[in-house]
C-alpha positions in Angstrom: -26.4 -12.2 3.0 -23.5 -14.7 3.8 -22.7 -15.1 0.1 -22.5 -11.2 -0.3 -20.2 -10.9 2.9 -17.8 -13.7 1.8 -17.8 -12.4 -1.8 -16.8 -9.0 -0.6 -14.1 -10.3 1.3 -12.9 -12.3 -1.4 -13.0 -9.2 -3.7 -10.9 -7.4 -1.3 -8.3 -10.0 -0.9 -8.0 -10.0 -4.6 -7.8 -6.2 -4.6 -5.0 -6.2 -2.1 -2.8 -8.7 -4.2 -3.8 -6.6 -7.3 -2.5 -3.4 -5.5 0.7 -5.5 -4.3 1.4 -6.5 -7.8 1.2 -3.0 -9.2 3.4 -1.6 -6.4 5.9 -4.4 -7.2 5.9 -3.3 -10.9 6.6 0.5 -9.9 9.4 -0.6 -7.5 11.0 -2.7 -10.2 10.7 0.0 -12.9 11.7 3.0 -10.7 14.5 1.0 -9.1 16.0 0.3 -12.7 15.6 3.7 -13.8 17.2 5.2 -10.8 20.2 2.8 -10.9 20.9 3.4 -14.5 20.4 7.1 -14.2 22.6 7.3 -11.3 25.2 5.4 -13.5 24.9 7.6 -16.3 24.7 11.0 -14.9 28.5 11.4 -14.7 28.8 10.7 -18.2 26.8 13.8 -19.2 27.8 17.2 -19.8 26.7 19.4 -16.8 24.1 21.3 -19.1 22.4 18.1 -20.1 22.2 16.6 -16.4 18.9 18.4 -15.3 16.4 16.2 -17.0 18.2 13.0 -15.6 18.2 14.6 -12.1 14.5 15.3 -12.2 13.8 11.8 -13.6 16.0 10.2 -10.7 14.2 12.5 -8.0 10.7 11.7 -9.3 11.6 8.1 -9.7 13.0 7.8 -6.2 9.8 9.5 -4.8 7.7 7.2 -6.9 9.9 4.1 -5.5 9.6 5.2 -1.9 5.8 5.6 -2.0 5.4 2.2 -3.7 7.4 0.6 -1.0 5.2 2.5 1.5 2.2 1.0 0.0 3.2 -2.4 0.3 5.0 -2.3 3.7 2.7 -3.9 6.6 1.3 -1.5 9.0 2.3 -3.0 12.3 0.9 -1.6 15.6 1.1 -4.3 18.4 -1.8 -4.1 20.9 -0.6 -4.3 24.3 -4.0 -4.7 26.1 -5.8 -7.9 26.5 -9.2 -8.2 24.8 -11.0 -7.8 28.1 -9.3 -4.2 28.5 -10.4 -3.2 25.0 -14.0 -2.1 24.1 -15.4 -5.1 22.0 -16.1 -2.6 19.4 -12.5 -1.9 18.8 -11.6 -5.5 18.2 -11.7 -7.6 15.1 -11.2 -11.2 15.8 -10.7 -12.0 12.0 -7.7 -9.9 12.0 -4.5 -11.6 13.3 -3.0 -8.1 14.6 -5.9 -8.1 17.0 -5.9 -11.5 18.4 -2.2 -12.4 18.0 -1.5 -11.3 21.8 -4.3 -13.4 23.1 -3.8 -16.9 24.6 -5.4 -19.6 22.6 -8.0 -20.0 25.4 -8.9 -16.4 25.2 -9.1 -16.4 21.5 -11.3 -19.7 21.6 -13.5 -18.2 24.1 -14.0 -14.9 22.1 -14.6 -16.7 18.9 -17.0 -19.2 20.5 -19.0 -16.3 22.0 -19.0 -14.6 18.5 -20.3 -17.7 16.9 -23.2 -18.1 19.4 -25.3 -15.3 17.8 -25.7 -14.7 14.1 -26.0 -10.9 14.8 -22.5 -11.1 16.6 -21.0 -13.0 13.6 -22.5 -10.8 11.1 -21.3 -7.7 13.0 -17.7 -9.0 13.0 -17.8 -9.7 9.5 -19.1 -6.4 8.5 -16.3 -4.7 10.8 -13.8 -6.9 9.1 -14.9 -6.0 5.6 -15.0 -2.2 6.7 -11.4 -2.4 8.1 -10.2 -4.2 4.9 -11.8 -1.5 2.7 -10.1 1.2 4.8 -6.7 -0.2 4.6 -7.1 -0.8 0.7 -8.4 2.8 0.2 -5.9 4.7 2.8 -2.9 2.5 2.9 -2.8 0.8 -0.5 -4.4 2.5 -3.6 -4.2 6.2 -2.3 -0.4 5.8 -1.7 -0.1 3.8 -5.0 -2.0 6.6 -6.9 0.6 9.0 -5.8 3.4 6.7 -6.8 2.0 6.4 -10.2 1.6 10.0 -10.5 5.1 11.0 -9.4 6.4 8.5 -11.9 4.2 10.0 -14.6 5.1 13.6 -13.8 8.8 12.8 -13.7 8.8 11.1 -17.0 6.9 13.9 -18.6 8.9 16.7 -16.8 12.2 15.2 -17.7 11.2 14.9 -21.3 9.9 18.4 -21.5 13.2 19.7 -20.2 15.3 17.7 -22.5 13.3 18.8 -25.6 13.5 22.5 -24.4 17.3 22.1 -24.0 17.7 20.2 -27.2 15.7 23.0 -29.0 17.6 25.8 -27.2 20.9 24.3 -28.2 19.9 24.1 -31.9 
């Protein structure tokens, strides 16, 4: 069981890194496209700016979503661990224990390590919370970022082709 828990935590850490790399790729590509498009838009004839504007808007939306997906979600806990329900605290997550003194943290960790059941429960809670963050705050937002980018490319291509065909 310990191997399964540590293996799952390791896989989640790898998935988090993978999601951040994908977001960084989208950030780089869409930033480049947006910047180049912004510089070129004044050079185009008014009738031909629509595909570029569409590409810019969808690239910007994709860029913003990718940035959101890699931005840490910071919520500071103001309550001490004693004032919180034990079920709400994840001692393996720095955001939950960073406001504790070392003595409080040490006591809580020592108490948790006294029982295999409490330790496994804490590890399961950590894995669950990592999965929730990966799903809701990384991959879901990244999914929409990629979709906006793809739709923007496709839509701007279609508009450009329609304009080209109609001008002929």
